[in-house]
C-alpha positions, 0 to 999 in steps of 0.5 A: 500500500503506498501513500502519496506525501504532499509537496513541500509548501503544499499544506501552506498553499492550501490552508491559504487557499481555504483561507481565502475561500472562506466566504460563510452566507449569514442571515442579517439577524445573526449577524445583527445578534453577533455585532450586538454581542460584539459591542456588548462583551468587548466594547463595553469595559468601562460601562460594565465597570461602572455598572458592576460597582453597583452590585458587585460580584451580582452574577444574576445581575450581570446576565440581566445586564448582558441581556438588555445591552444586547438587547438594546442594540439588536433592536437599534440594529433590526431597525437600521441594518438590512442585507443592502447597508449592513456592510457600510453601515457596521463597518462606519459603527465598527471604526468609530465605536474603536475611536470612542472606546479608546478615547472613554476608556482613556479619559473616563469620557460620558458620551452623551448629546454635549460631549459629541456636539464638542467632538463634531466641533473640533477644528482638525487642530485640536483633532490631530492632538488627540491623534496618538500611538495610543490609538492603534492598537483599539483602533486595530482590535475593535474597527479593523479586524472586525471590519475585515472579517465582516466583509467576508461574509456573505449575506443571505438573500430574501424575498421582500417578504419573507425579509419583513416576515423573519425581521418581525419575528427577530424583533419581537424575539428580541423584545421577548428575550430583552424583557425577561432578562431585565425582569430576572433581576428587575430591582437592581436594573431598576435601581442602576436607572434610577439611581446611576442613570449616567451610565447609560452614556457609557453603553457604546454604541447607542450611546453616541447614536441618540446623542447623534440624533439629538444633534441632528434634531438641535441647533449643533454642528450639524443643524445650523439655523439663522440666529432669532433676534433679542434685545432690539430695544437696547439704547445706550445711556448718552454720555456727557460732552467729552467724555473717553469712550469705554473700552471693556475687554472680556477675556474668555479662559478655556479650561482653567479651573477655580482649584489650580487659580493661585488667587483662589488660595492654591498652595501654588502661586500660578497667579503671581503677576495678576496679584500685583495688578490690584485685580478683583477676584471672585473665588466662588464661581460656577460654569454653566457646562462643562464644555466649551460647546455648552458654556460659551453660548449659555453664559453670552446668553439671557437665558443661562443655567437659572432657566436652562433651555438648550434650544432658546439659548443656541436659536437666540443672538446673544449678549454681543448682538444686544451691545450691537444694537445699542450702538456699541461696536464689538470684536471677537478675537479668536486663538481656539476653535470659533464662537460656538454661534455668539458672534454668528454675523459679527466682527470677528478675527481669527489668529490661531492660523497666524503665523507672527515669529516668537509667538507662532509655530506649527500651526498653534499660537501663544494665546499673546497674539490676541494682544498683538495689534490690539490697540489699532484695532480698537481704534479702528471704529469710533466710540464705546468697544467690547473686544473678546478675546477667546484663549486657548488657555489650558486646552488639553490634552497638550497642555505642555503645548500652551506656554512657551519654555520660560514657564516651565516652572513646575516640573517634571511635565508631561510632555505628551498629548499621550496622557496615559504615558505621565504620572499625575504629578507630570500632568497637574506641573503642566496644566499648572504652567499653563495656568501662569503663563495665562497669568502673564497674558493677563497682566500683559492684558492689563498693561496694554489697557494701562497705555490706552489713555484714550480710552476708559479700560476695564477688563473681565476675565471668566474661564468656560469650563474647568478640568479633571486631573485624575480626580476620580480616575476622570481626565479632560472635561466634558462630563454631563452637567448633573454629574460633573464634579466640580473640578469641570465646574468651578471657574476664575473669574476676574475683574481689572478697572483703570482709575477713569473707568471707575470714576465714570460709572462711579463703581464702589471698588470696595462694594465689589471687593464684599461681593467676591465673597458670595457665589457667582455663576456665569449667569451674572456675565450677560447681565452685568456687562449690559450694566456695567456699558450702562445698556437698557434693554428689556433682558437685562435683569437687574438681580443678577447685573453684579455691579447693580449695588455697587455703582451710585449711577444706573 
Protein backbone atom coordinates (compact mmCIF):
# COMPACT_ATOMS: atom_id res chain seq x y z
CA UNK A 1 0.00 0.00 0.00
CA UNK A 2 1.44 3.33 -0.98
CA UNK A 3 0.85 6.80 0.41
CA UNK A 4 1.27 10.00 -1.51
CA UNK A 5 2.97 12.62 0.62
CA UNK A 6 2.14 16.31 0.09
CA UNK A 7 4.83 18.26 -1.64
CA UNK A 8 6.72 20.75 0.50
CA UNK A 9 4.70 23.98 0.79
CA UNK A 10 1.49 22.32 -0.38
CA UNK A 11 -0.06 22.46 3.11
CA UNK A 12 0.52 26.18 3.43
CA UNK A 13 -0.89 26.74 -0.07
CA UNK A 14 -3.97 24.71 0.81
CA UNK A 15 -4.44 26.70 4.03
CA UNK A 16 -4.12 30.01 2.22
CA UNK A 17 -6.47 28.81 -0.50
CA UNK A 18 -9.03 27.69 2.09
CA UNK A 19 -8.75 31.02 3.87
CA UNK A 20 -9.09 32.92 0.60
CA UNK A 21 -12.18 30.94 -0.34
CA UNK A 22 -13.72 31.18 3.14
CA UNK A 23 -16.97 33.11 2.56
CA UNK A 24 -19.61 31.79 4.98
CA UNK A 25 -23.22 32.78 4.43
CA UNK A 26 -25.15 34.38 7.25
CA UNK A 27 -28.57 35.92 7.69
CA UNK A 28 -28.81 39.62 8.41
CA UNK A 29 -30.51 38.84 11.75
CA UNK A 30 -27.65 36.56 12.81
CA UNK A 31 -25.18 39.29 11.80
CA UNK A 32 -27.09 41.83 13.89
CA UNK A 33 -27.09 39.52 16.90
CA UNK A 34 -23.37 38.72 16.60
CA UNK A 35 -22.51 42.40 16.21
CA UNK A 36 -24.60 43.26 19.27
CA UNK A 37 -22.80 40.62 21.33
CA UNK A 38 -19.43 41.88 20.05
CA UNK A 39 -20.23 45.42 21.14
CA UNK A 40 -21.70 44.34 24.48
CA UNK A 41 -18.81 42.07 25.46
CA UNK A 42 -15.71 43.72 23.98
CA UNK A 43 -16.53 47.41 23.60
CA UNK A 44 -18.15 48.27 26.91
CA UNK A 45 -15.45 47.83 29.55
CA UNK A 46 -16.15 51.22 31.13
CA UNK A 47 -19.89 50.50 31.17
CA UNK A 48 -19.37 47.14 32.87
CA UNK A 49 -17.01 48.55 35.50
CA UNK A 50 -19.38 51.32 36.49
CA UNK A 51 -22.55 49.23 36.33
CA UNK A 52 -21.16 46.23 38.24
CA UNK A 53 -19.76 48.54 40.92
CA UNK A 54 -23.37 49.08 42.02
CA UNK A 55 -23.89 45.31 42.57
CA UNK A 56 -20.46 43.69 42.85
CA UNK A 57 -20.36 39.92 42.50
CA UNK A 58 -24.03 39.61 41.55
CA UNK A 59 -24.05 37.06 38.71
CA UNK A 60 -27.77 37.31 38.00
CA UNK A 61 -27.50 41.09 37.74
CA UNK A 62 -24.60 40.71 35.30
CA UNK A 63 -26.60 38.27 33.17
CA UNK A 64 -29.63 40.58 33.15
CA UNK A 65 -27.44 43.54 32.23
CA UNK A 66 -25.82 41.55 29.42
CA UNK A 67 -29.23 40.59 28.03
CA UNK A 68 -30.38 44.19 28.25
CA UNK A 69 -27.26 45.60 26.59
CA UNK A 70 -27.35 43.07 23.74
CA UNK A 71 -31.10 43.52 23.36
CA UNK A 72 -30.98 47.31 23.12
CA UNK A 73 -28.36 47.17 20.39
CA UNK A 74 -30.13 44.34 18.56
CA UNK A 75 -33.39 46.30 18.54
CA UNK A 76 -31.66 49.42 17.27
CA UNK A 77 -29.71 47.56 14.61
CA UNK A 78 -32.84 45.60 13.70
CA UNK A 79 -34.38 48.88 12.58
CA UNK A 80 -31.28 50.29 10.90
CA UNK A 81 -29.30 47.38 9.45
CA UNK A 82 -30.56 45.64 6.30
CA UNK A 83 -28.88 43.46 3.72
CA UNK A 84 -28.24 46.35 1.32
CA UNK A 85 -26.51 48.58 3.90
CA UNK A 86 -25.25 46.09 6.50
CA UNK A 87 -21.57 45.99 5.56
CA UNK A 88 -21.13 49.73 5.11
CA UNK A 89 -23.12 50.72 8.19
CA UNK A 90 -21.55 48.14 10.50
CA UNK A 91 -18.07 49.00 9.19
CA UNK A 92 -18.66 52.64 10.14
CA UNK A 93 -19.90 51.53 13.56
CA UNK A 94 -16.89 49.29 14.17
CA UNK A 95 -14.40 52.04 13.29
CA UNK A 96 -16.29 54.77 15.14
CA UNK A 97 -16.73 52.57 18.20
CA UNK A 98 -12.99 51.86 18.23
CA UNK A 99 -12.35 55.59 18.59
CA UNK A 100 -15.08 55.90 21.22
CA UNK A 101 -13.75 52.98 23.28
CA UNK A 102 -10.24 54.39 23.26
CA UNK A 103 -11.12 57.91 24.36
CA UNK A 104 -13.81 56.84 26.82
CA UNK A 105 -11.49 54.39 28.56
CA UNK A 106 -8.45 56.69 28.43
CA UNK A 107 -10.19 59.74 29.93
CA UNK A 108 -13.24 58.16 31.63
CA UNK A 109 -15.52 60.09 29.26
CA UNK A 110 -19.32 59.91 29.25
CA UNK A 111 -20.57 60.17 25.67
CA UNK A 112 -23.81 62.17 25.81
CA UNK A 113 -25.23 64.73 23.36
CA UNK A 114 -23.04 67.54 24.71
CA UNK A 115 -19.87 65.48 24.47
CA UNK A 116 -20.72 64.44 20.91
CA UNK A 117 -21.33 68.10 20.10
CA UNK A 118 -17.79 68.80 21.33
CA UNK A 119 -16.49 66.09 19.02
CA UNK A 120 -18.44 67.38 16.03
CA UNK A 121 -17.20 70.93 16.64
CA UNK A 122 -13.55 69.92 17.12
CA UNK A 123 -11.25 71.42 14.50
CA UNK A 124 -8.39 69.63 12.81
CA UNK A 125 -5.83 71.04 15.26
CA UNK A 126 -7.64 69.73 18.32
CA UNK A 127 -8.33 66.35 16.75
CA UNK A 128 -4.72 66.09 15.57
CA UNK A 129 -3.47 66.41 19.14
CA UNK A 130 -5.61 63.43 20.15
CA UNK A 131 -4.25 61.14 17.43
CA UNK A 132 -1.52 59.41 19.42
CA UNK A 133 0.15 56.02 19.10
CA UNK A 134 -2.08 54.69 21.89
CA UNK A 135 -4.95 54.67 19.39
CA UNK A 136 -3.38 52.03 17.13
CA UNK A 137 -4.24 48.86 19.09
CA UNK A 138 -7.87 49.81 19.86
CA UNK A 139 -8.38 50.82 16.24
CA UNK A 140 -7.04 47.48 15.03
CA UNK A 141 -8.82 45.32 17.61
CA UNK A 142 -12.23 47.00 17.70
CA UNK A 143 -12.33 48.47 14.21
CA UNK A 144 -10.11 47.04 11.49
CA UNK A 145 -10.24 43.31 12.35
CA UNK A 146 -14.03 42.99 12.77
CA UNK A 147 -14.51 45.08 9.64
CA UNK A 148 -12.19 42.79 7.66
CA UNK A 149 -14.09 39.75 8.94
CA UNK A 150 -17.42 41.38 8.09
CA UNK A 151 -16.48 41.83 4.45
CA UNK A 152 -15.66 38.10 4.11
CA UNK A 153 -19.25 37.19 4.91
CA UNK A 154 -22.05 36.65 2.42
CA UNK A 155 -25.42 37.91 3.62
CA UNK A 156 -28.31 35.62 2.71
CA UNK A 157 -30.74 36.87 0.07
CA UNK A 158 -34.48 36.72 0.69
CA UNK A 159 -37.60 37.92 -1.04
CA UNK A 160 -39.05 41.18 0.21
CA UNK A 161 -41.92 39.44 1.98
CA UNK A 162 -39.69 36.90 3.74
CA UNK A 163 -37.27 39.71 4.69
CA UNK A 164 -39.95 41.62 6.60
CA UNK A 165 -41.41 38.43 8.06
CA UNK A 166 -38.09 37.25 9.47
CA UNK A 167 -37.21 40.72 10.68
CA UNK A 168 -40.53 41.00 12.52
CA UNK A 169 -40.01 37.59 14.16
CA UNK A 170 -36.46 38.60 15.11
CA UNK A 171 -37.49 41.91 16.69
CA UNK A 172 -40.33 40.23 18.59
CA UNK A 173 -37.93 37.59 19.90
CA UNK A 174 -35.41 40.24 20.96
CA UNK A 175 -38.10 42.16 22.84
CA UNK A 176 -39.27 39.04 24.68
CA UNK A 177 -35.77 37.83 25.60
CA UNK A 178 -34.66 41.33 26.66
CA UNK A 179 -37.75 41.81 28.81
CA UNK A 180 -37.27 38.39 30.42
CA UNK A 181 -33.62 39.17 31.13
CA UNK A 182 -34.48 42.54 32.71
CA UNK A 183 -37.22 40.98 34.85
CA UNK A 184 -34.80 38.36 36.17
CA UNK A 185 -33.08 41.11 38.18
CA UNK A 186 -35.65 43.88 37.88
CA UNK A 187 -35.03 45.50 41.26
CA UNK A 188 -31.32 45.93 40.65
CA UNK A 189 -31.77 47.01 37.02
CA UNK A 190 -34.41 49.60 37.91
CA UNK A 191 -32.24 50.88 40.76
CA UNK A 192 -29.33 51.30 38.35
CA UNK A 193 -31.46 53.19 35.83
CA UNK A 194 -32.99 55.37 38.53
CA UNK A 195 -29.99 56.15 40.74
CA UNK A 196 -27.15 55.95 38.22
CA UNK A 197 -28.72 57.25 35.04
CA UNK A 198 -25.37 58.52 33.81
CA UNK A 199 -24.29 54.91 33.16
CA UNK A 200 -26.42 54.91 30.01
CA UNK A 201 -23.91 57.35 28.46
CA UNK A 202 -21.29 54.59 28.67
CA UNK A 203 -23.21 51.96 26.66
CA UNK A 204 -21.43 51.95 23.30
CA UNK A 205 -22.34 52.45 20.44
CA UNK A 206 -25.96 53.15 21.37
CA UNK A 207 -24.80 56.19 23.39
CA UNK A 208 -23.33 58.10 20.47
CA UNK A 209 -26.10 57.00 18.08
CA UNK A 210 -28.75 58.51 20.34
CA UNK A 211 -26.55 61.58 20.90
CA UNK A 212 -26.21 61.95 17.12
CA UNK A 213 -29.99 61.91 16.73
CA UNK A 214 -30.32 64.58 19.42
CA UNK A 215 -27.74 66.77 17.68
CA UNK A 216 -29.50 66.40 14.34
CA UNK A 217 -32.76 67.63 15.85
CA UNK A 218 -31.29 70.65 17.65
CA UNK A 219 -29.12 73.65 16.85
CA UNK A 220 -25.68 72.09 16.64
CA UNK A 221 -22.66 71.77 14.35
CA UNK A 222 -24.91 69.46 12.29
CA UNK A 223 -27.97 71.69 12.12
CA UNK A 224 -27.21 75.41 11.91
CA UNK A 225 -30.08 77.91 11.88
CA UNK A 226 -30.19 81.72 11.70
CA UNK A 227 -30.29 83.32 15.15
CA UNK A 228 -33.52 84.87 16.36
CA UNK A 229 -32.99 88.49 17.49
CA UNK A 230 -33.08 89.57 21.14
CA UNK A 231 -32.69 92.96 22.79
CA UNK A 232 -33.59 94.94 19.68
CA UNK A 233 -34.87 97.67 22.03
CA UNK A 234 -31.36 98.13 23.49
CA UNK A 235 -30.17 101.71 23.95
CA UNK A 236 -26.93 103.02 25.43
CA UNK A 237 -27.31 105.71 28.08
CA UNK A 238 -26.10 109.03 26.61
CA UNK A 239 -22.62 110.08 27.78
CA UNK A 240 -21.56 113.51 28.97
CA UNK A 241 -19.93 115.69 26.35
CA UNK A 242 -16.16 115.19 26.26
CA UNK A 243 -16.26 111.78 27.94
CA UNK A 244 -13.66 109.28 26.87
CA UNK A 245 -15.00 106.23 25.05
CA UNK A 246 -15.13 103.05 27.09
CA UNK A 247 -13.29 99.87 26.20
CA UNK A 248 -14.26 96.63 27.90
CA UNK A 249 -12.11 93.60 27.12
CA UNK A 250 -13.76 90.25 27.90
CA UNK A 251 -11.19 87.48 28.11
CA UNK A 252 -12.81 84.05 27.71
CA UNK A 253 -10.41 81.58 29.28
CA UNK A 254 -10.18 77.93 28.33
CA UNK A 255 -10.23 74.97 30.71
CA UNK A 256 -8.88 76.79 33.79
CA UNK A 257 -10.33 75.45 37.01
CA UNK A 258 -10.72 77.41 40.22
CA UNK A 259 -8.88 74.82 42.32
CA UNK A 260 -5.51 75.59 40.68
CA UNK A 261 -5.96 79.37 40.50
CA UNK A 262 -3.34 81.04 42.69
CA UNK A 263 -5.59 83.94 43.75
CA UNK A 264 -8.07 81.40 45.13
CA UNK A 265 -5.56 80.14 47.70
CA UNK A 266 -4.03 77.27 45.72
CA UNK A 267 -0.91 75.87 47.38
CA UNK A 268 1.14 76.98 44.39
CA UNK A 269 1.23 80.62 43.35
CA UNK A 270 0.15 80.20 39.75
CA UNK A 271 -0.96 83.86 39.45
CA UNK A 272 1.92 85.95 40.84
CA UNK A 273 1.69 88.73 38.24
CA UNK A 274 -2.06 89.22 38.65
CA UNK A 275 -1.56 89.45 42.40
CA UNK A 276 0.33 92.71 41.76
CA UNK A 277 -2.31 94.33 39.54
CA UNK A 278 -5.01 95.06 42.11
CA UNK A 279 -7.49 92.98 40.11
CA UNK A 280 -10.68 91.84 41.86
CA UNK A 281 -10.94 88.05 42.12
CA UNK A 282 -14.14 86.02 42.61
CA UNK A 283 -13.22 82.69 44.29
CA UNK A 284 -16.68 81.07 44.17
CA UNK A 285 -17.52 81.17 40.47
CA UNK A 286 -19.48 78.42 38.70
CA UNK A 287 -19.70 77.53 35.01
CA UNK A 288 -22.86 76.96 33.01
CA UNK A 289 -21.50 73.73 31.53
CA UNK A 290 -18.54 71.40 31.58
CA UNK A 291 -17.48 72.04 27.97
CA UNK A 292 -16.92 74.98 25.65
CA UNK A 293 -19.80 73.93 23.39
CA UNK A 294 -22.23 74.34 26.31
CA UNK A 295 -20.66 77.09 28.43
CA UNK A 296 -19.78 79.60 25.75
CA UNK A 297 -23.27 80.05 24.25
CA UNK A 298 -24.79 79.82 27.74
CA UNK A 299 -22.71 82.55 29.37
CA UNK A 300 -23.46 85.00 26.53
CA UNK A 301 -27.19 84.23 26.67
CA UNK A 302 -29.99 85.80 28.76
CA UNK A 303 -31.38 82.34 29.48
CA UNK A 304 -28.35 80.82 31.19
CA UNK A 305 -28.27 77.89 33.58
CA UNK A 306 -30.92 79.32 35.96
CA UNK A 307 -33.59 78.93 33.27
CA UNK A 308 -31.71 76.48 31.09
CA UNK A 309 -33.19 75.99 27.67
CA UNK A 310 -30.62 74.68 25.24
CA UNK A 311 -32.81 75.26 22.20
CA UNK A 312 -33.51 78.87 23.19
CA UNK A 313 -29.82 79.52 23.91
CA UNK A 314 -28.62 78.17 20.58
CA UNK A 315 -31.42 79.64 18.48
CA UNK A 316 -31.18 83.22 19.77
CA UNK A 317 -28.65 86.00 19.45
CA UNK A 318 -26.13 86.71 22.20
CA UNK A 319 -24.95 89.49 24.48
CA UNK A 320 -22.75 90.78 21.66
CA UNK A 321 -25.74 91.28 19.37
CA UNK A 322 -27.56 93.23 22.09
CA UNK A 323 -24.52 95.50 22.46
CA UNK A 324 -24.50 96.04 18.69
CA UNK A 325 -28.23 96.90 18.80
CA UNK A 326 -27.30 99.60 21.35
CA UNK A 327 -24.62 101.03 19.05
CA UNK A 328 -21.63 99.55 20.89
CA UNK A 329 -19.39 97.86 18.35
CA UNK A 330 -17.90 94.47 19.19
CA UNK A 331 -14.95 92.42 18.03
CA UNK A 332 -14.22 88.74 18.65
CA UNK A 333 -10.50 87.84 18.48
CA UNK A 334 -10.08 84.08 18.47
CA UNK A 335 -7.12 81.82 19.22
CA UNK A 336 -9.24 78.72 19.57
CA UNK A 337 -12.04 76.97 17.72
CA UNK A 338 -14.46 79.82 17.05
CA UNK A 339 -17.22 81.55 18.96
CA UNK A 340 -19.77 78.66 18.91
CA UNK A 341 -22.42 80.92 17.37
CA UNK A 342 -22.01 83.72 19.89
CA UNK A 343 -20.64 86.15 17.29
CA UNK A 344 -22.59 84.98 14.23
CA UNK A 345 -22.83 87.83 11.75
CA UNK A 346 -20.48 90.05 13.77
CA UNK A 347 -16.82 90.97 13.36
CA UNK A 348 -14.48 88.09 14.14
CA UNK A 349 -10.73 87.92 13.72
CA UNK A 350 -9.26 84.41 13.55
CA UNK A 351 -5.71 84.43 14.92
CA UNK A 352 -5.14 80.73 15.50
CA UNK A 353 -3.59 80.43 12.01
CA UNK A 354 -1.35 83.47 12.37
CA UNK A 355 2.36 83.13 11.63
CA UNK A 356 3.88 85.82 13.84
CA UNK A 357 7.49 84.83 14.72
CA UNK A 358 8.06 84.28 18.40
CA UNK A 359 4.37 83.61 19.12
CA UNK A 360 3.32 81.11 16.45
CA UNK A 361 4.77 77.77 15.39
CA UNK A 362 3.53 74.44 14.04
CA UNK A 363 0.05 75.78 13.35
CA UNK A 364 -0.55 77.07 16.89
CA UNK A 365 -0.09 80.48 18.49
CA UNK A 366 0.51 81.46 22.09
CA UNK A 367 -2.30 83.53 23.59
CA UNK A 368 -0.29 86.75 23.48
CA UNK A 369 -1.22 86.85 19.78
CA UNK A 370 -4.60 88.12 21.02
CA UNK A 371 -3.15 91.40 22.27
CA UNK A 372 -0.83 91.93 19.34
CA UNK A 373 -2.03 95.07 17.54
CA UNK A 374 -5.04 95.23 19.90
CA UNK A 375 -4.97 99.01 20.30
CA UNK A 376 -5.04 99.58 16.54
CA UNK A 377 -7.97 97.18 16.15
CA UNK A 378 -9.90 98.97 18.89
CA UNK A 379 -9.27 102.44 17.45
CA UNK A 380 -10.42 101.33 14.00
CA UNK A 381 -14.00 102.13 15.07
CA UNK A 382 -15.07 105.17 17.12
CA UNK A 383 -17.10 105.11 20.32
CA UNK A 384 -17.51 102.56 23.09
CA UNK A 385 -16.24 99.07 22.31
CA UNK A 386 -16.41 95.56 23.71
CA UNK A 387 -13.67 93.19 22.56
CA UNK A 388 -13.64 89.47 23.33
CA UNK A 389 -10.32 87.62 23.49
CA UNK A 390 -10.90 83.87 23.22
CA UNK A 391 -7.89 82.03 24.60
CA UNK A 392 -6.39 78.67 23.78
CA UNK A 393 -5.58 78.67 27.49
CA UNK A 394 -5.26 75.27 29.14
CA UNK A 395 -6.88 73.27 26.37
CA UNK A 396 -5.90 69.63 26.90
CA UNK A 397 -4.52 67.13 26.63
CA UNK A 398 -1.46 68.93 25.25
CA UNK A 399 -0.98 71.23 28.23
CA UNK A 400 2.76 71.34 27.58
CA UNK A 401 2.15 73.19 24.30
CA UNK A 402 0.16 75.99 25.93
CA UNK A 403 3.11 77.93 27.38
CA UNK A 404 6.56 79.08 26.23
CA UNK A 405 9.62 77.33 27.60
CA UNK A 406 10.38 80.11 30.09
CA UNK A 407 7.12 79.32 31.92
CA UNK A 408 8.13 75.70 32.66
CA UNK A 409 8.25 76.54 36.34
CA UNK A 410 6.86 73.30 37.74
CA UNK A 411 8.66 70.08 36.75
CA UNK A 412 8.79 67.29 35.72
CA UNK A 413 6.20 67.90 33.01
CA UNK A 414 4.02 65.74 30.78
CA UNK A 415 5.35 66.49 27.31
CA UNK A 416 2.92 64.39 25.30
CA UNK A 417 -0.78 64.41 24.44
CA UNK A 418 -0.98 60.78 25.59
CA UNK A 419 -1.72 61.37 29.28
CA UNK A 420 -1.52 57.63 29.92
CA UNK A 421 2.26 57.87 29.58
CA UNK A 422 2.57 60.46 32.34
CA UNK A 423 2.23 60.43 36.10
CA UNK A 424 -0.44 62.58 37.69
CA UNK A 425 2.28 64.83 39.08
CA UNK A 426 3.63 65.49 35.58
CA UNK A 427 0.14 66.24 34.25
CA UNK A 428 -0.61 68.70 37.06
CA UNK A 429 2.78 70.38 36.62
CA UNK A 430 2.13 70.99 32.91
CA UNK A 431 -1.39 72.20 33.66
CA UNK A 432 -0.15 74.64 36.30
CA UNK A 433 2.55 75.95 33.97
CA UNK A 434 -0.20 76.75 31.45
CA UNK A 435 -2.10 78.70 34.13
CA UNK A 436 1.11 80.54 34.96
CA UNK A 437 1.27 81.63 31.32
CA UNK A 438 -2.39 82.75 31.41
CA UNK A 439 -1.44 84.84 34.46
CA UNK A 440 1.27 86.49 32.37
CA UNK A 441 -1.04 86.97 29.39
CA UNK A 442 -3.72 88.64 31.52
CA UNK A 443 -1.16 90.87 33.21
CA UNK A 444 0.13 91.96 29.82
CA UNK A 445 -3.44 92.63 28.69
CA UNK A 446 -3.96 94.89 31.70
CA UNK A 447 -0.66 96.66 30.98
CA UNK A 448 -1.80 97.26 27.38
CA UNK A 449 -5.08 98.72 28.62
CA UNK A 450 -3.26 101.03 31.04
CA UNK A 451 -1.37 102.47 28.06
CA UNK A 452 -4.54 103.34 26.13
CA UNK A 453 -5.02 106.75 27.72
CA UNK A 454 -7.59 107.80 25.14
CA UNK A 455 -10.05 105.21 26.52
CA UNK A 456 -11.51 104.37 29.91
CA UNK A 457 -10.58 100.70 30.05
CA UNK A 458 -11.65 97.56 31.93
CA UNK A 459 -11.07 93.83 31.70
CA UNK A 460 -13.17 90.85 32.79
CA UNK A 461 -11.60 87.37 32.68
CA UNK A 462 -13.81 84.29 32.93
CA UNK A 463 -12.89 80.69 32.12
CA UNK A 464 -15.47 78.67 30.20
CA UNK A 465 -15.18 75.48 32.28
CA UNK A 466 -12.73 73.55 34.41
CA UNK A 467 -10.78 70.31 34.04
CA UNK A 468 -10.37 66.97 35.77
CA UNK A 469 -6.75 65.99 36.39
CA UNK A 470 -7.14 62.43 37.62
CA UNK A 471 -9.56 62.91 40.52
CA UNK A 472 -11.80 59.82 40.70
CA UNK A 473 -10.02 58.55 37.59
CA UNK A 474 -11.43 61.39 35.47
CA UNK A 475 -9.44 63.45 32.99
CA UNK A 476 -10.25 66.40 30.73
CA UNK A 477 -13.85 67.67 30.85
CA UNK A 478 -17.30 67.30 29.30
CA UNK A 479 -19.03 65.17 31.94
CA UNK A 480 -22.85 65.42 31.91
CA UNK A 481 -23.58 68.54 33.95
CA UNK A 482 -25.77 66.75 36.49
CA UNK A 483 -22.85 64.58 37.59
CA UNK A 484 -19.89 66.75 36.60
CA UNK A 485 -17.39 67.13 39.47
CA UNK A 486 -16.66 70.64 40.72
CA UNK A 487 -13.20 70.45 39.14
CA UNK A 488 -15.04 70.81 35.81
CA UNK A 489 -17.59 73.43 36.89
CA UNK A 490 -15.77 75.83 39.26
CA UNK A 491 -13.79 78.44 37.36
CA UNK A 492 -11.92 81.72 37.96
CA UNK A 493 -13.51 85.14 37.51
CA UNK A 494 -11.32 88.24 37.61
CA UNK A 495 -11.99 91.95 36.99
CA UNK A 496 -9.76 94.98 36.55
CA UNK A 497 -10.79 98.62 36.05
CA UNK A 498 -8.72 101.63 35.16
CA UNK A 499 -9.19 104.59 37.53
CA UNK A 500 -10.94 106.49 34.76
CA UNK A 501 -13.41 103.68 34.04
CA UNK A 502 -14.22 103.19 37.74
CA UNK A 503 -14.70 106.94 38.25
CA UNK A 504 -16.83 107.41 35.15
CA UNK A 505 -19.12 104.52 36.12
CA UNK A 506 -18.99 105.55 39.80
CA UNK A 507 -18.01 102.02 40.75
CA UNK A 508 -17.55 101.36 44.46
CA UNK A 509 -14.65 98.93 44.22
CA UNK A 510 -14.72 98.17 47.94
CA UNK A 511 -18.37 97.16 47.59
CA UNK A 512 -17.40 94.95 44.65
CA UNK A 513 -14.65 93.29 46.67
CA UNK A 514 -17.21 92.44 49.34
CA UNK A 515 -19.46 90.96 46.65
CA UNK A 516 -16.67 88.49 45.80
CA UNK A 517 -17.41 86.63 49.03
CA UNK A 518 -20.74 85.48 47.60
CA UNK A 519 -21.40 82.82 45.00
CA UNK A 520 -21.35 83.89 41.36
CA UNK A 521 -22.01 82.02 38.14
CA UNK A 522 -21.79 82.56 34.42
CA UNK A 523 -25.42 83.68 34.33
CA UNK A 524 -24.13 86.95 35.84
CA UNK A 525 -22.09 87.83 32.75
CA UNK A 526 -24.94 88.88 30.42
CA UNK A 527 -26.65 91.42 32.73
CA UNK A 528 -23.39 92.57 34.32
CA UNK A 529 -21.87 93.63 31.00
CA UNK A 530 -25.08 95.39 29.98
CA UNK A 531 -25.14 97.20 33.33
CA UNK A 532 -21.46 98.08 33.18
CA UNK A 533 -21.84 99.52 29.67
CA UNK A 534 -25.10 101.27 30.68
CA UNK A 535 -27.29 99.55 28.12
CA UNK A 536 -31.03 99.71 28.76
CA UNK A 537 -33.06 96.80 27.35
CA UNK A 538 -35.95 94.53 28.30
CA UNK A 539 -33.60 91.52 28.47
CA UNK A 540 -31.54 93.11 31.27
CA UNK A 541 -31.98 91.42 34.67
CA UNK A 542 -30.79 93.73 37.44
CA UNK A 543 -31.01 90.99 40.10
CA UNK A 544 -28.12 89.15 38.41
CA UNK A 545 -25.97 92.20 37.68
CA UNK A 546 -22.82 91.95 39.82
CA UNK A 547 -22.32 95.74 39.61
CA UNK A 548 -25.90 96.87 40.28
CA UNK A 549 -25.49 97.41 44.03
CA UNK A 550 -21.97 98.81 43.70
CA UNK A 551 -22.65 101.81 41.49
CA UNK A 552 -24.22 105.11 42.45
CA UNK A 553 -25.46 105.63 38.91
CA UNK A 554 -27.59 103.19 36.87
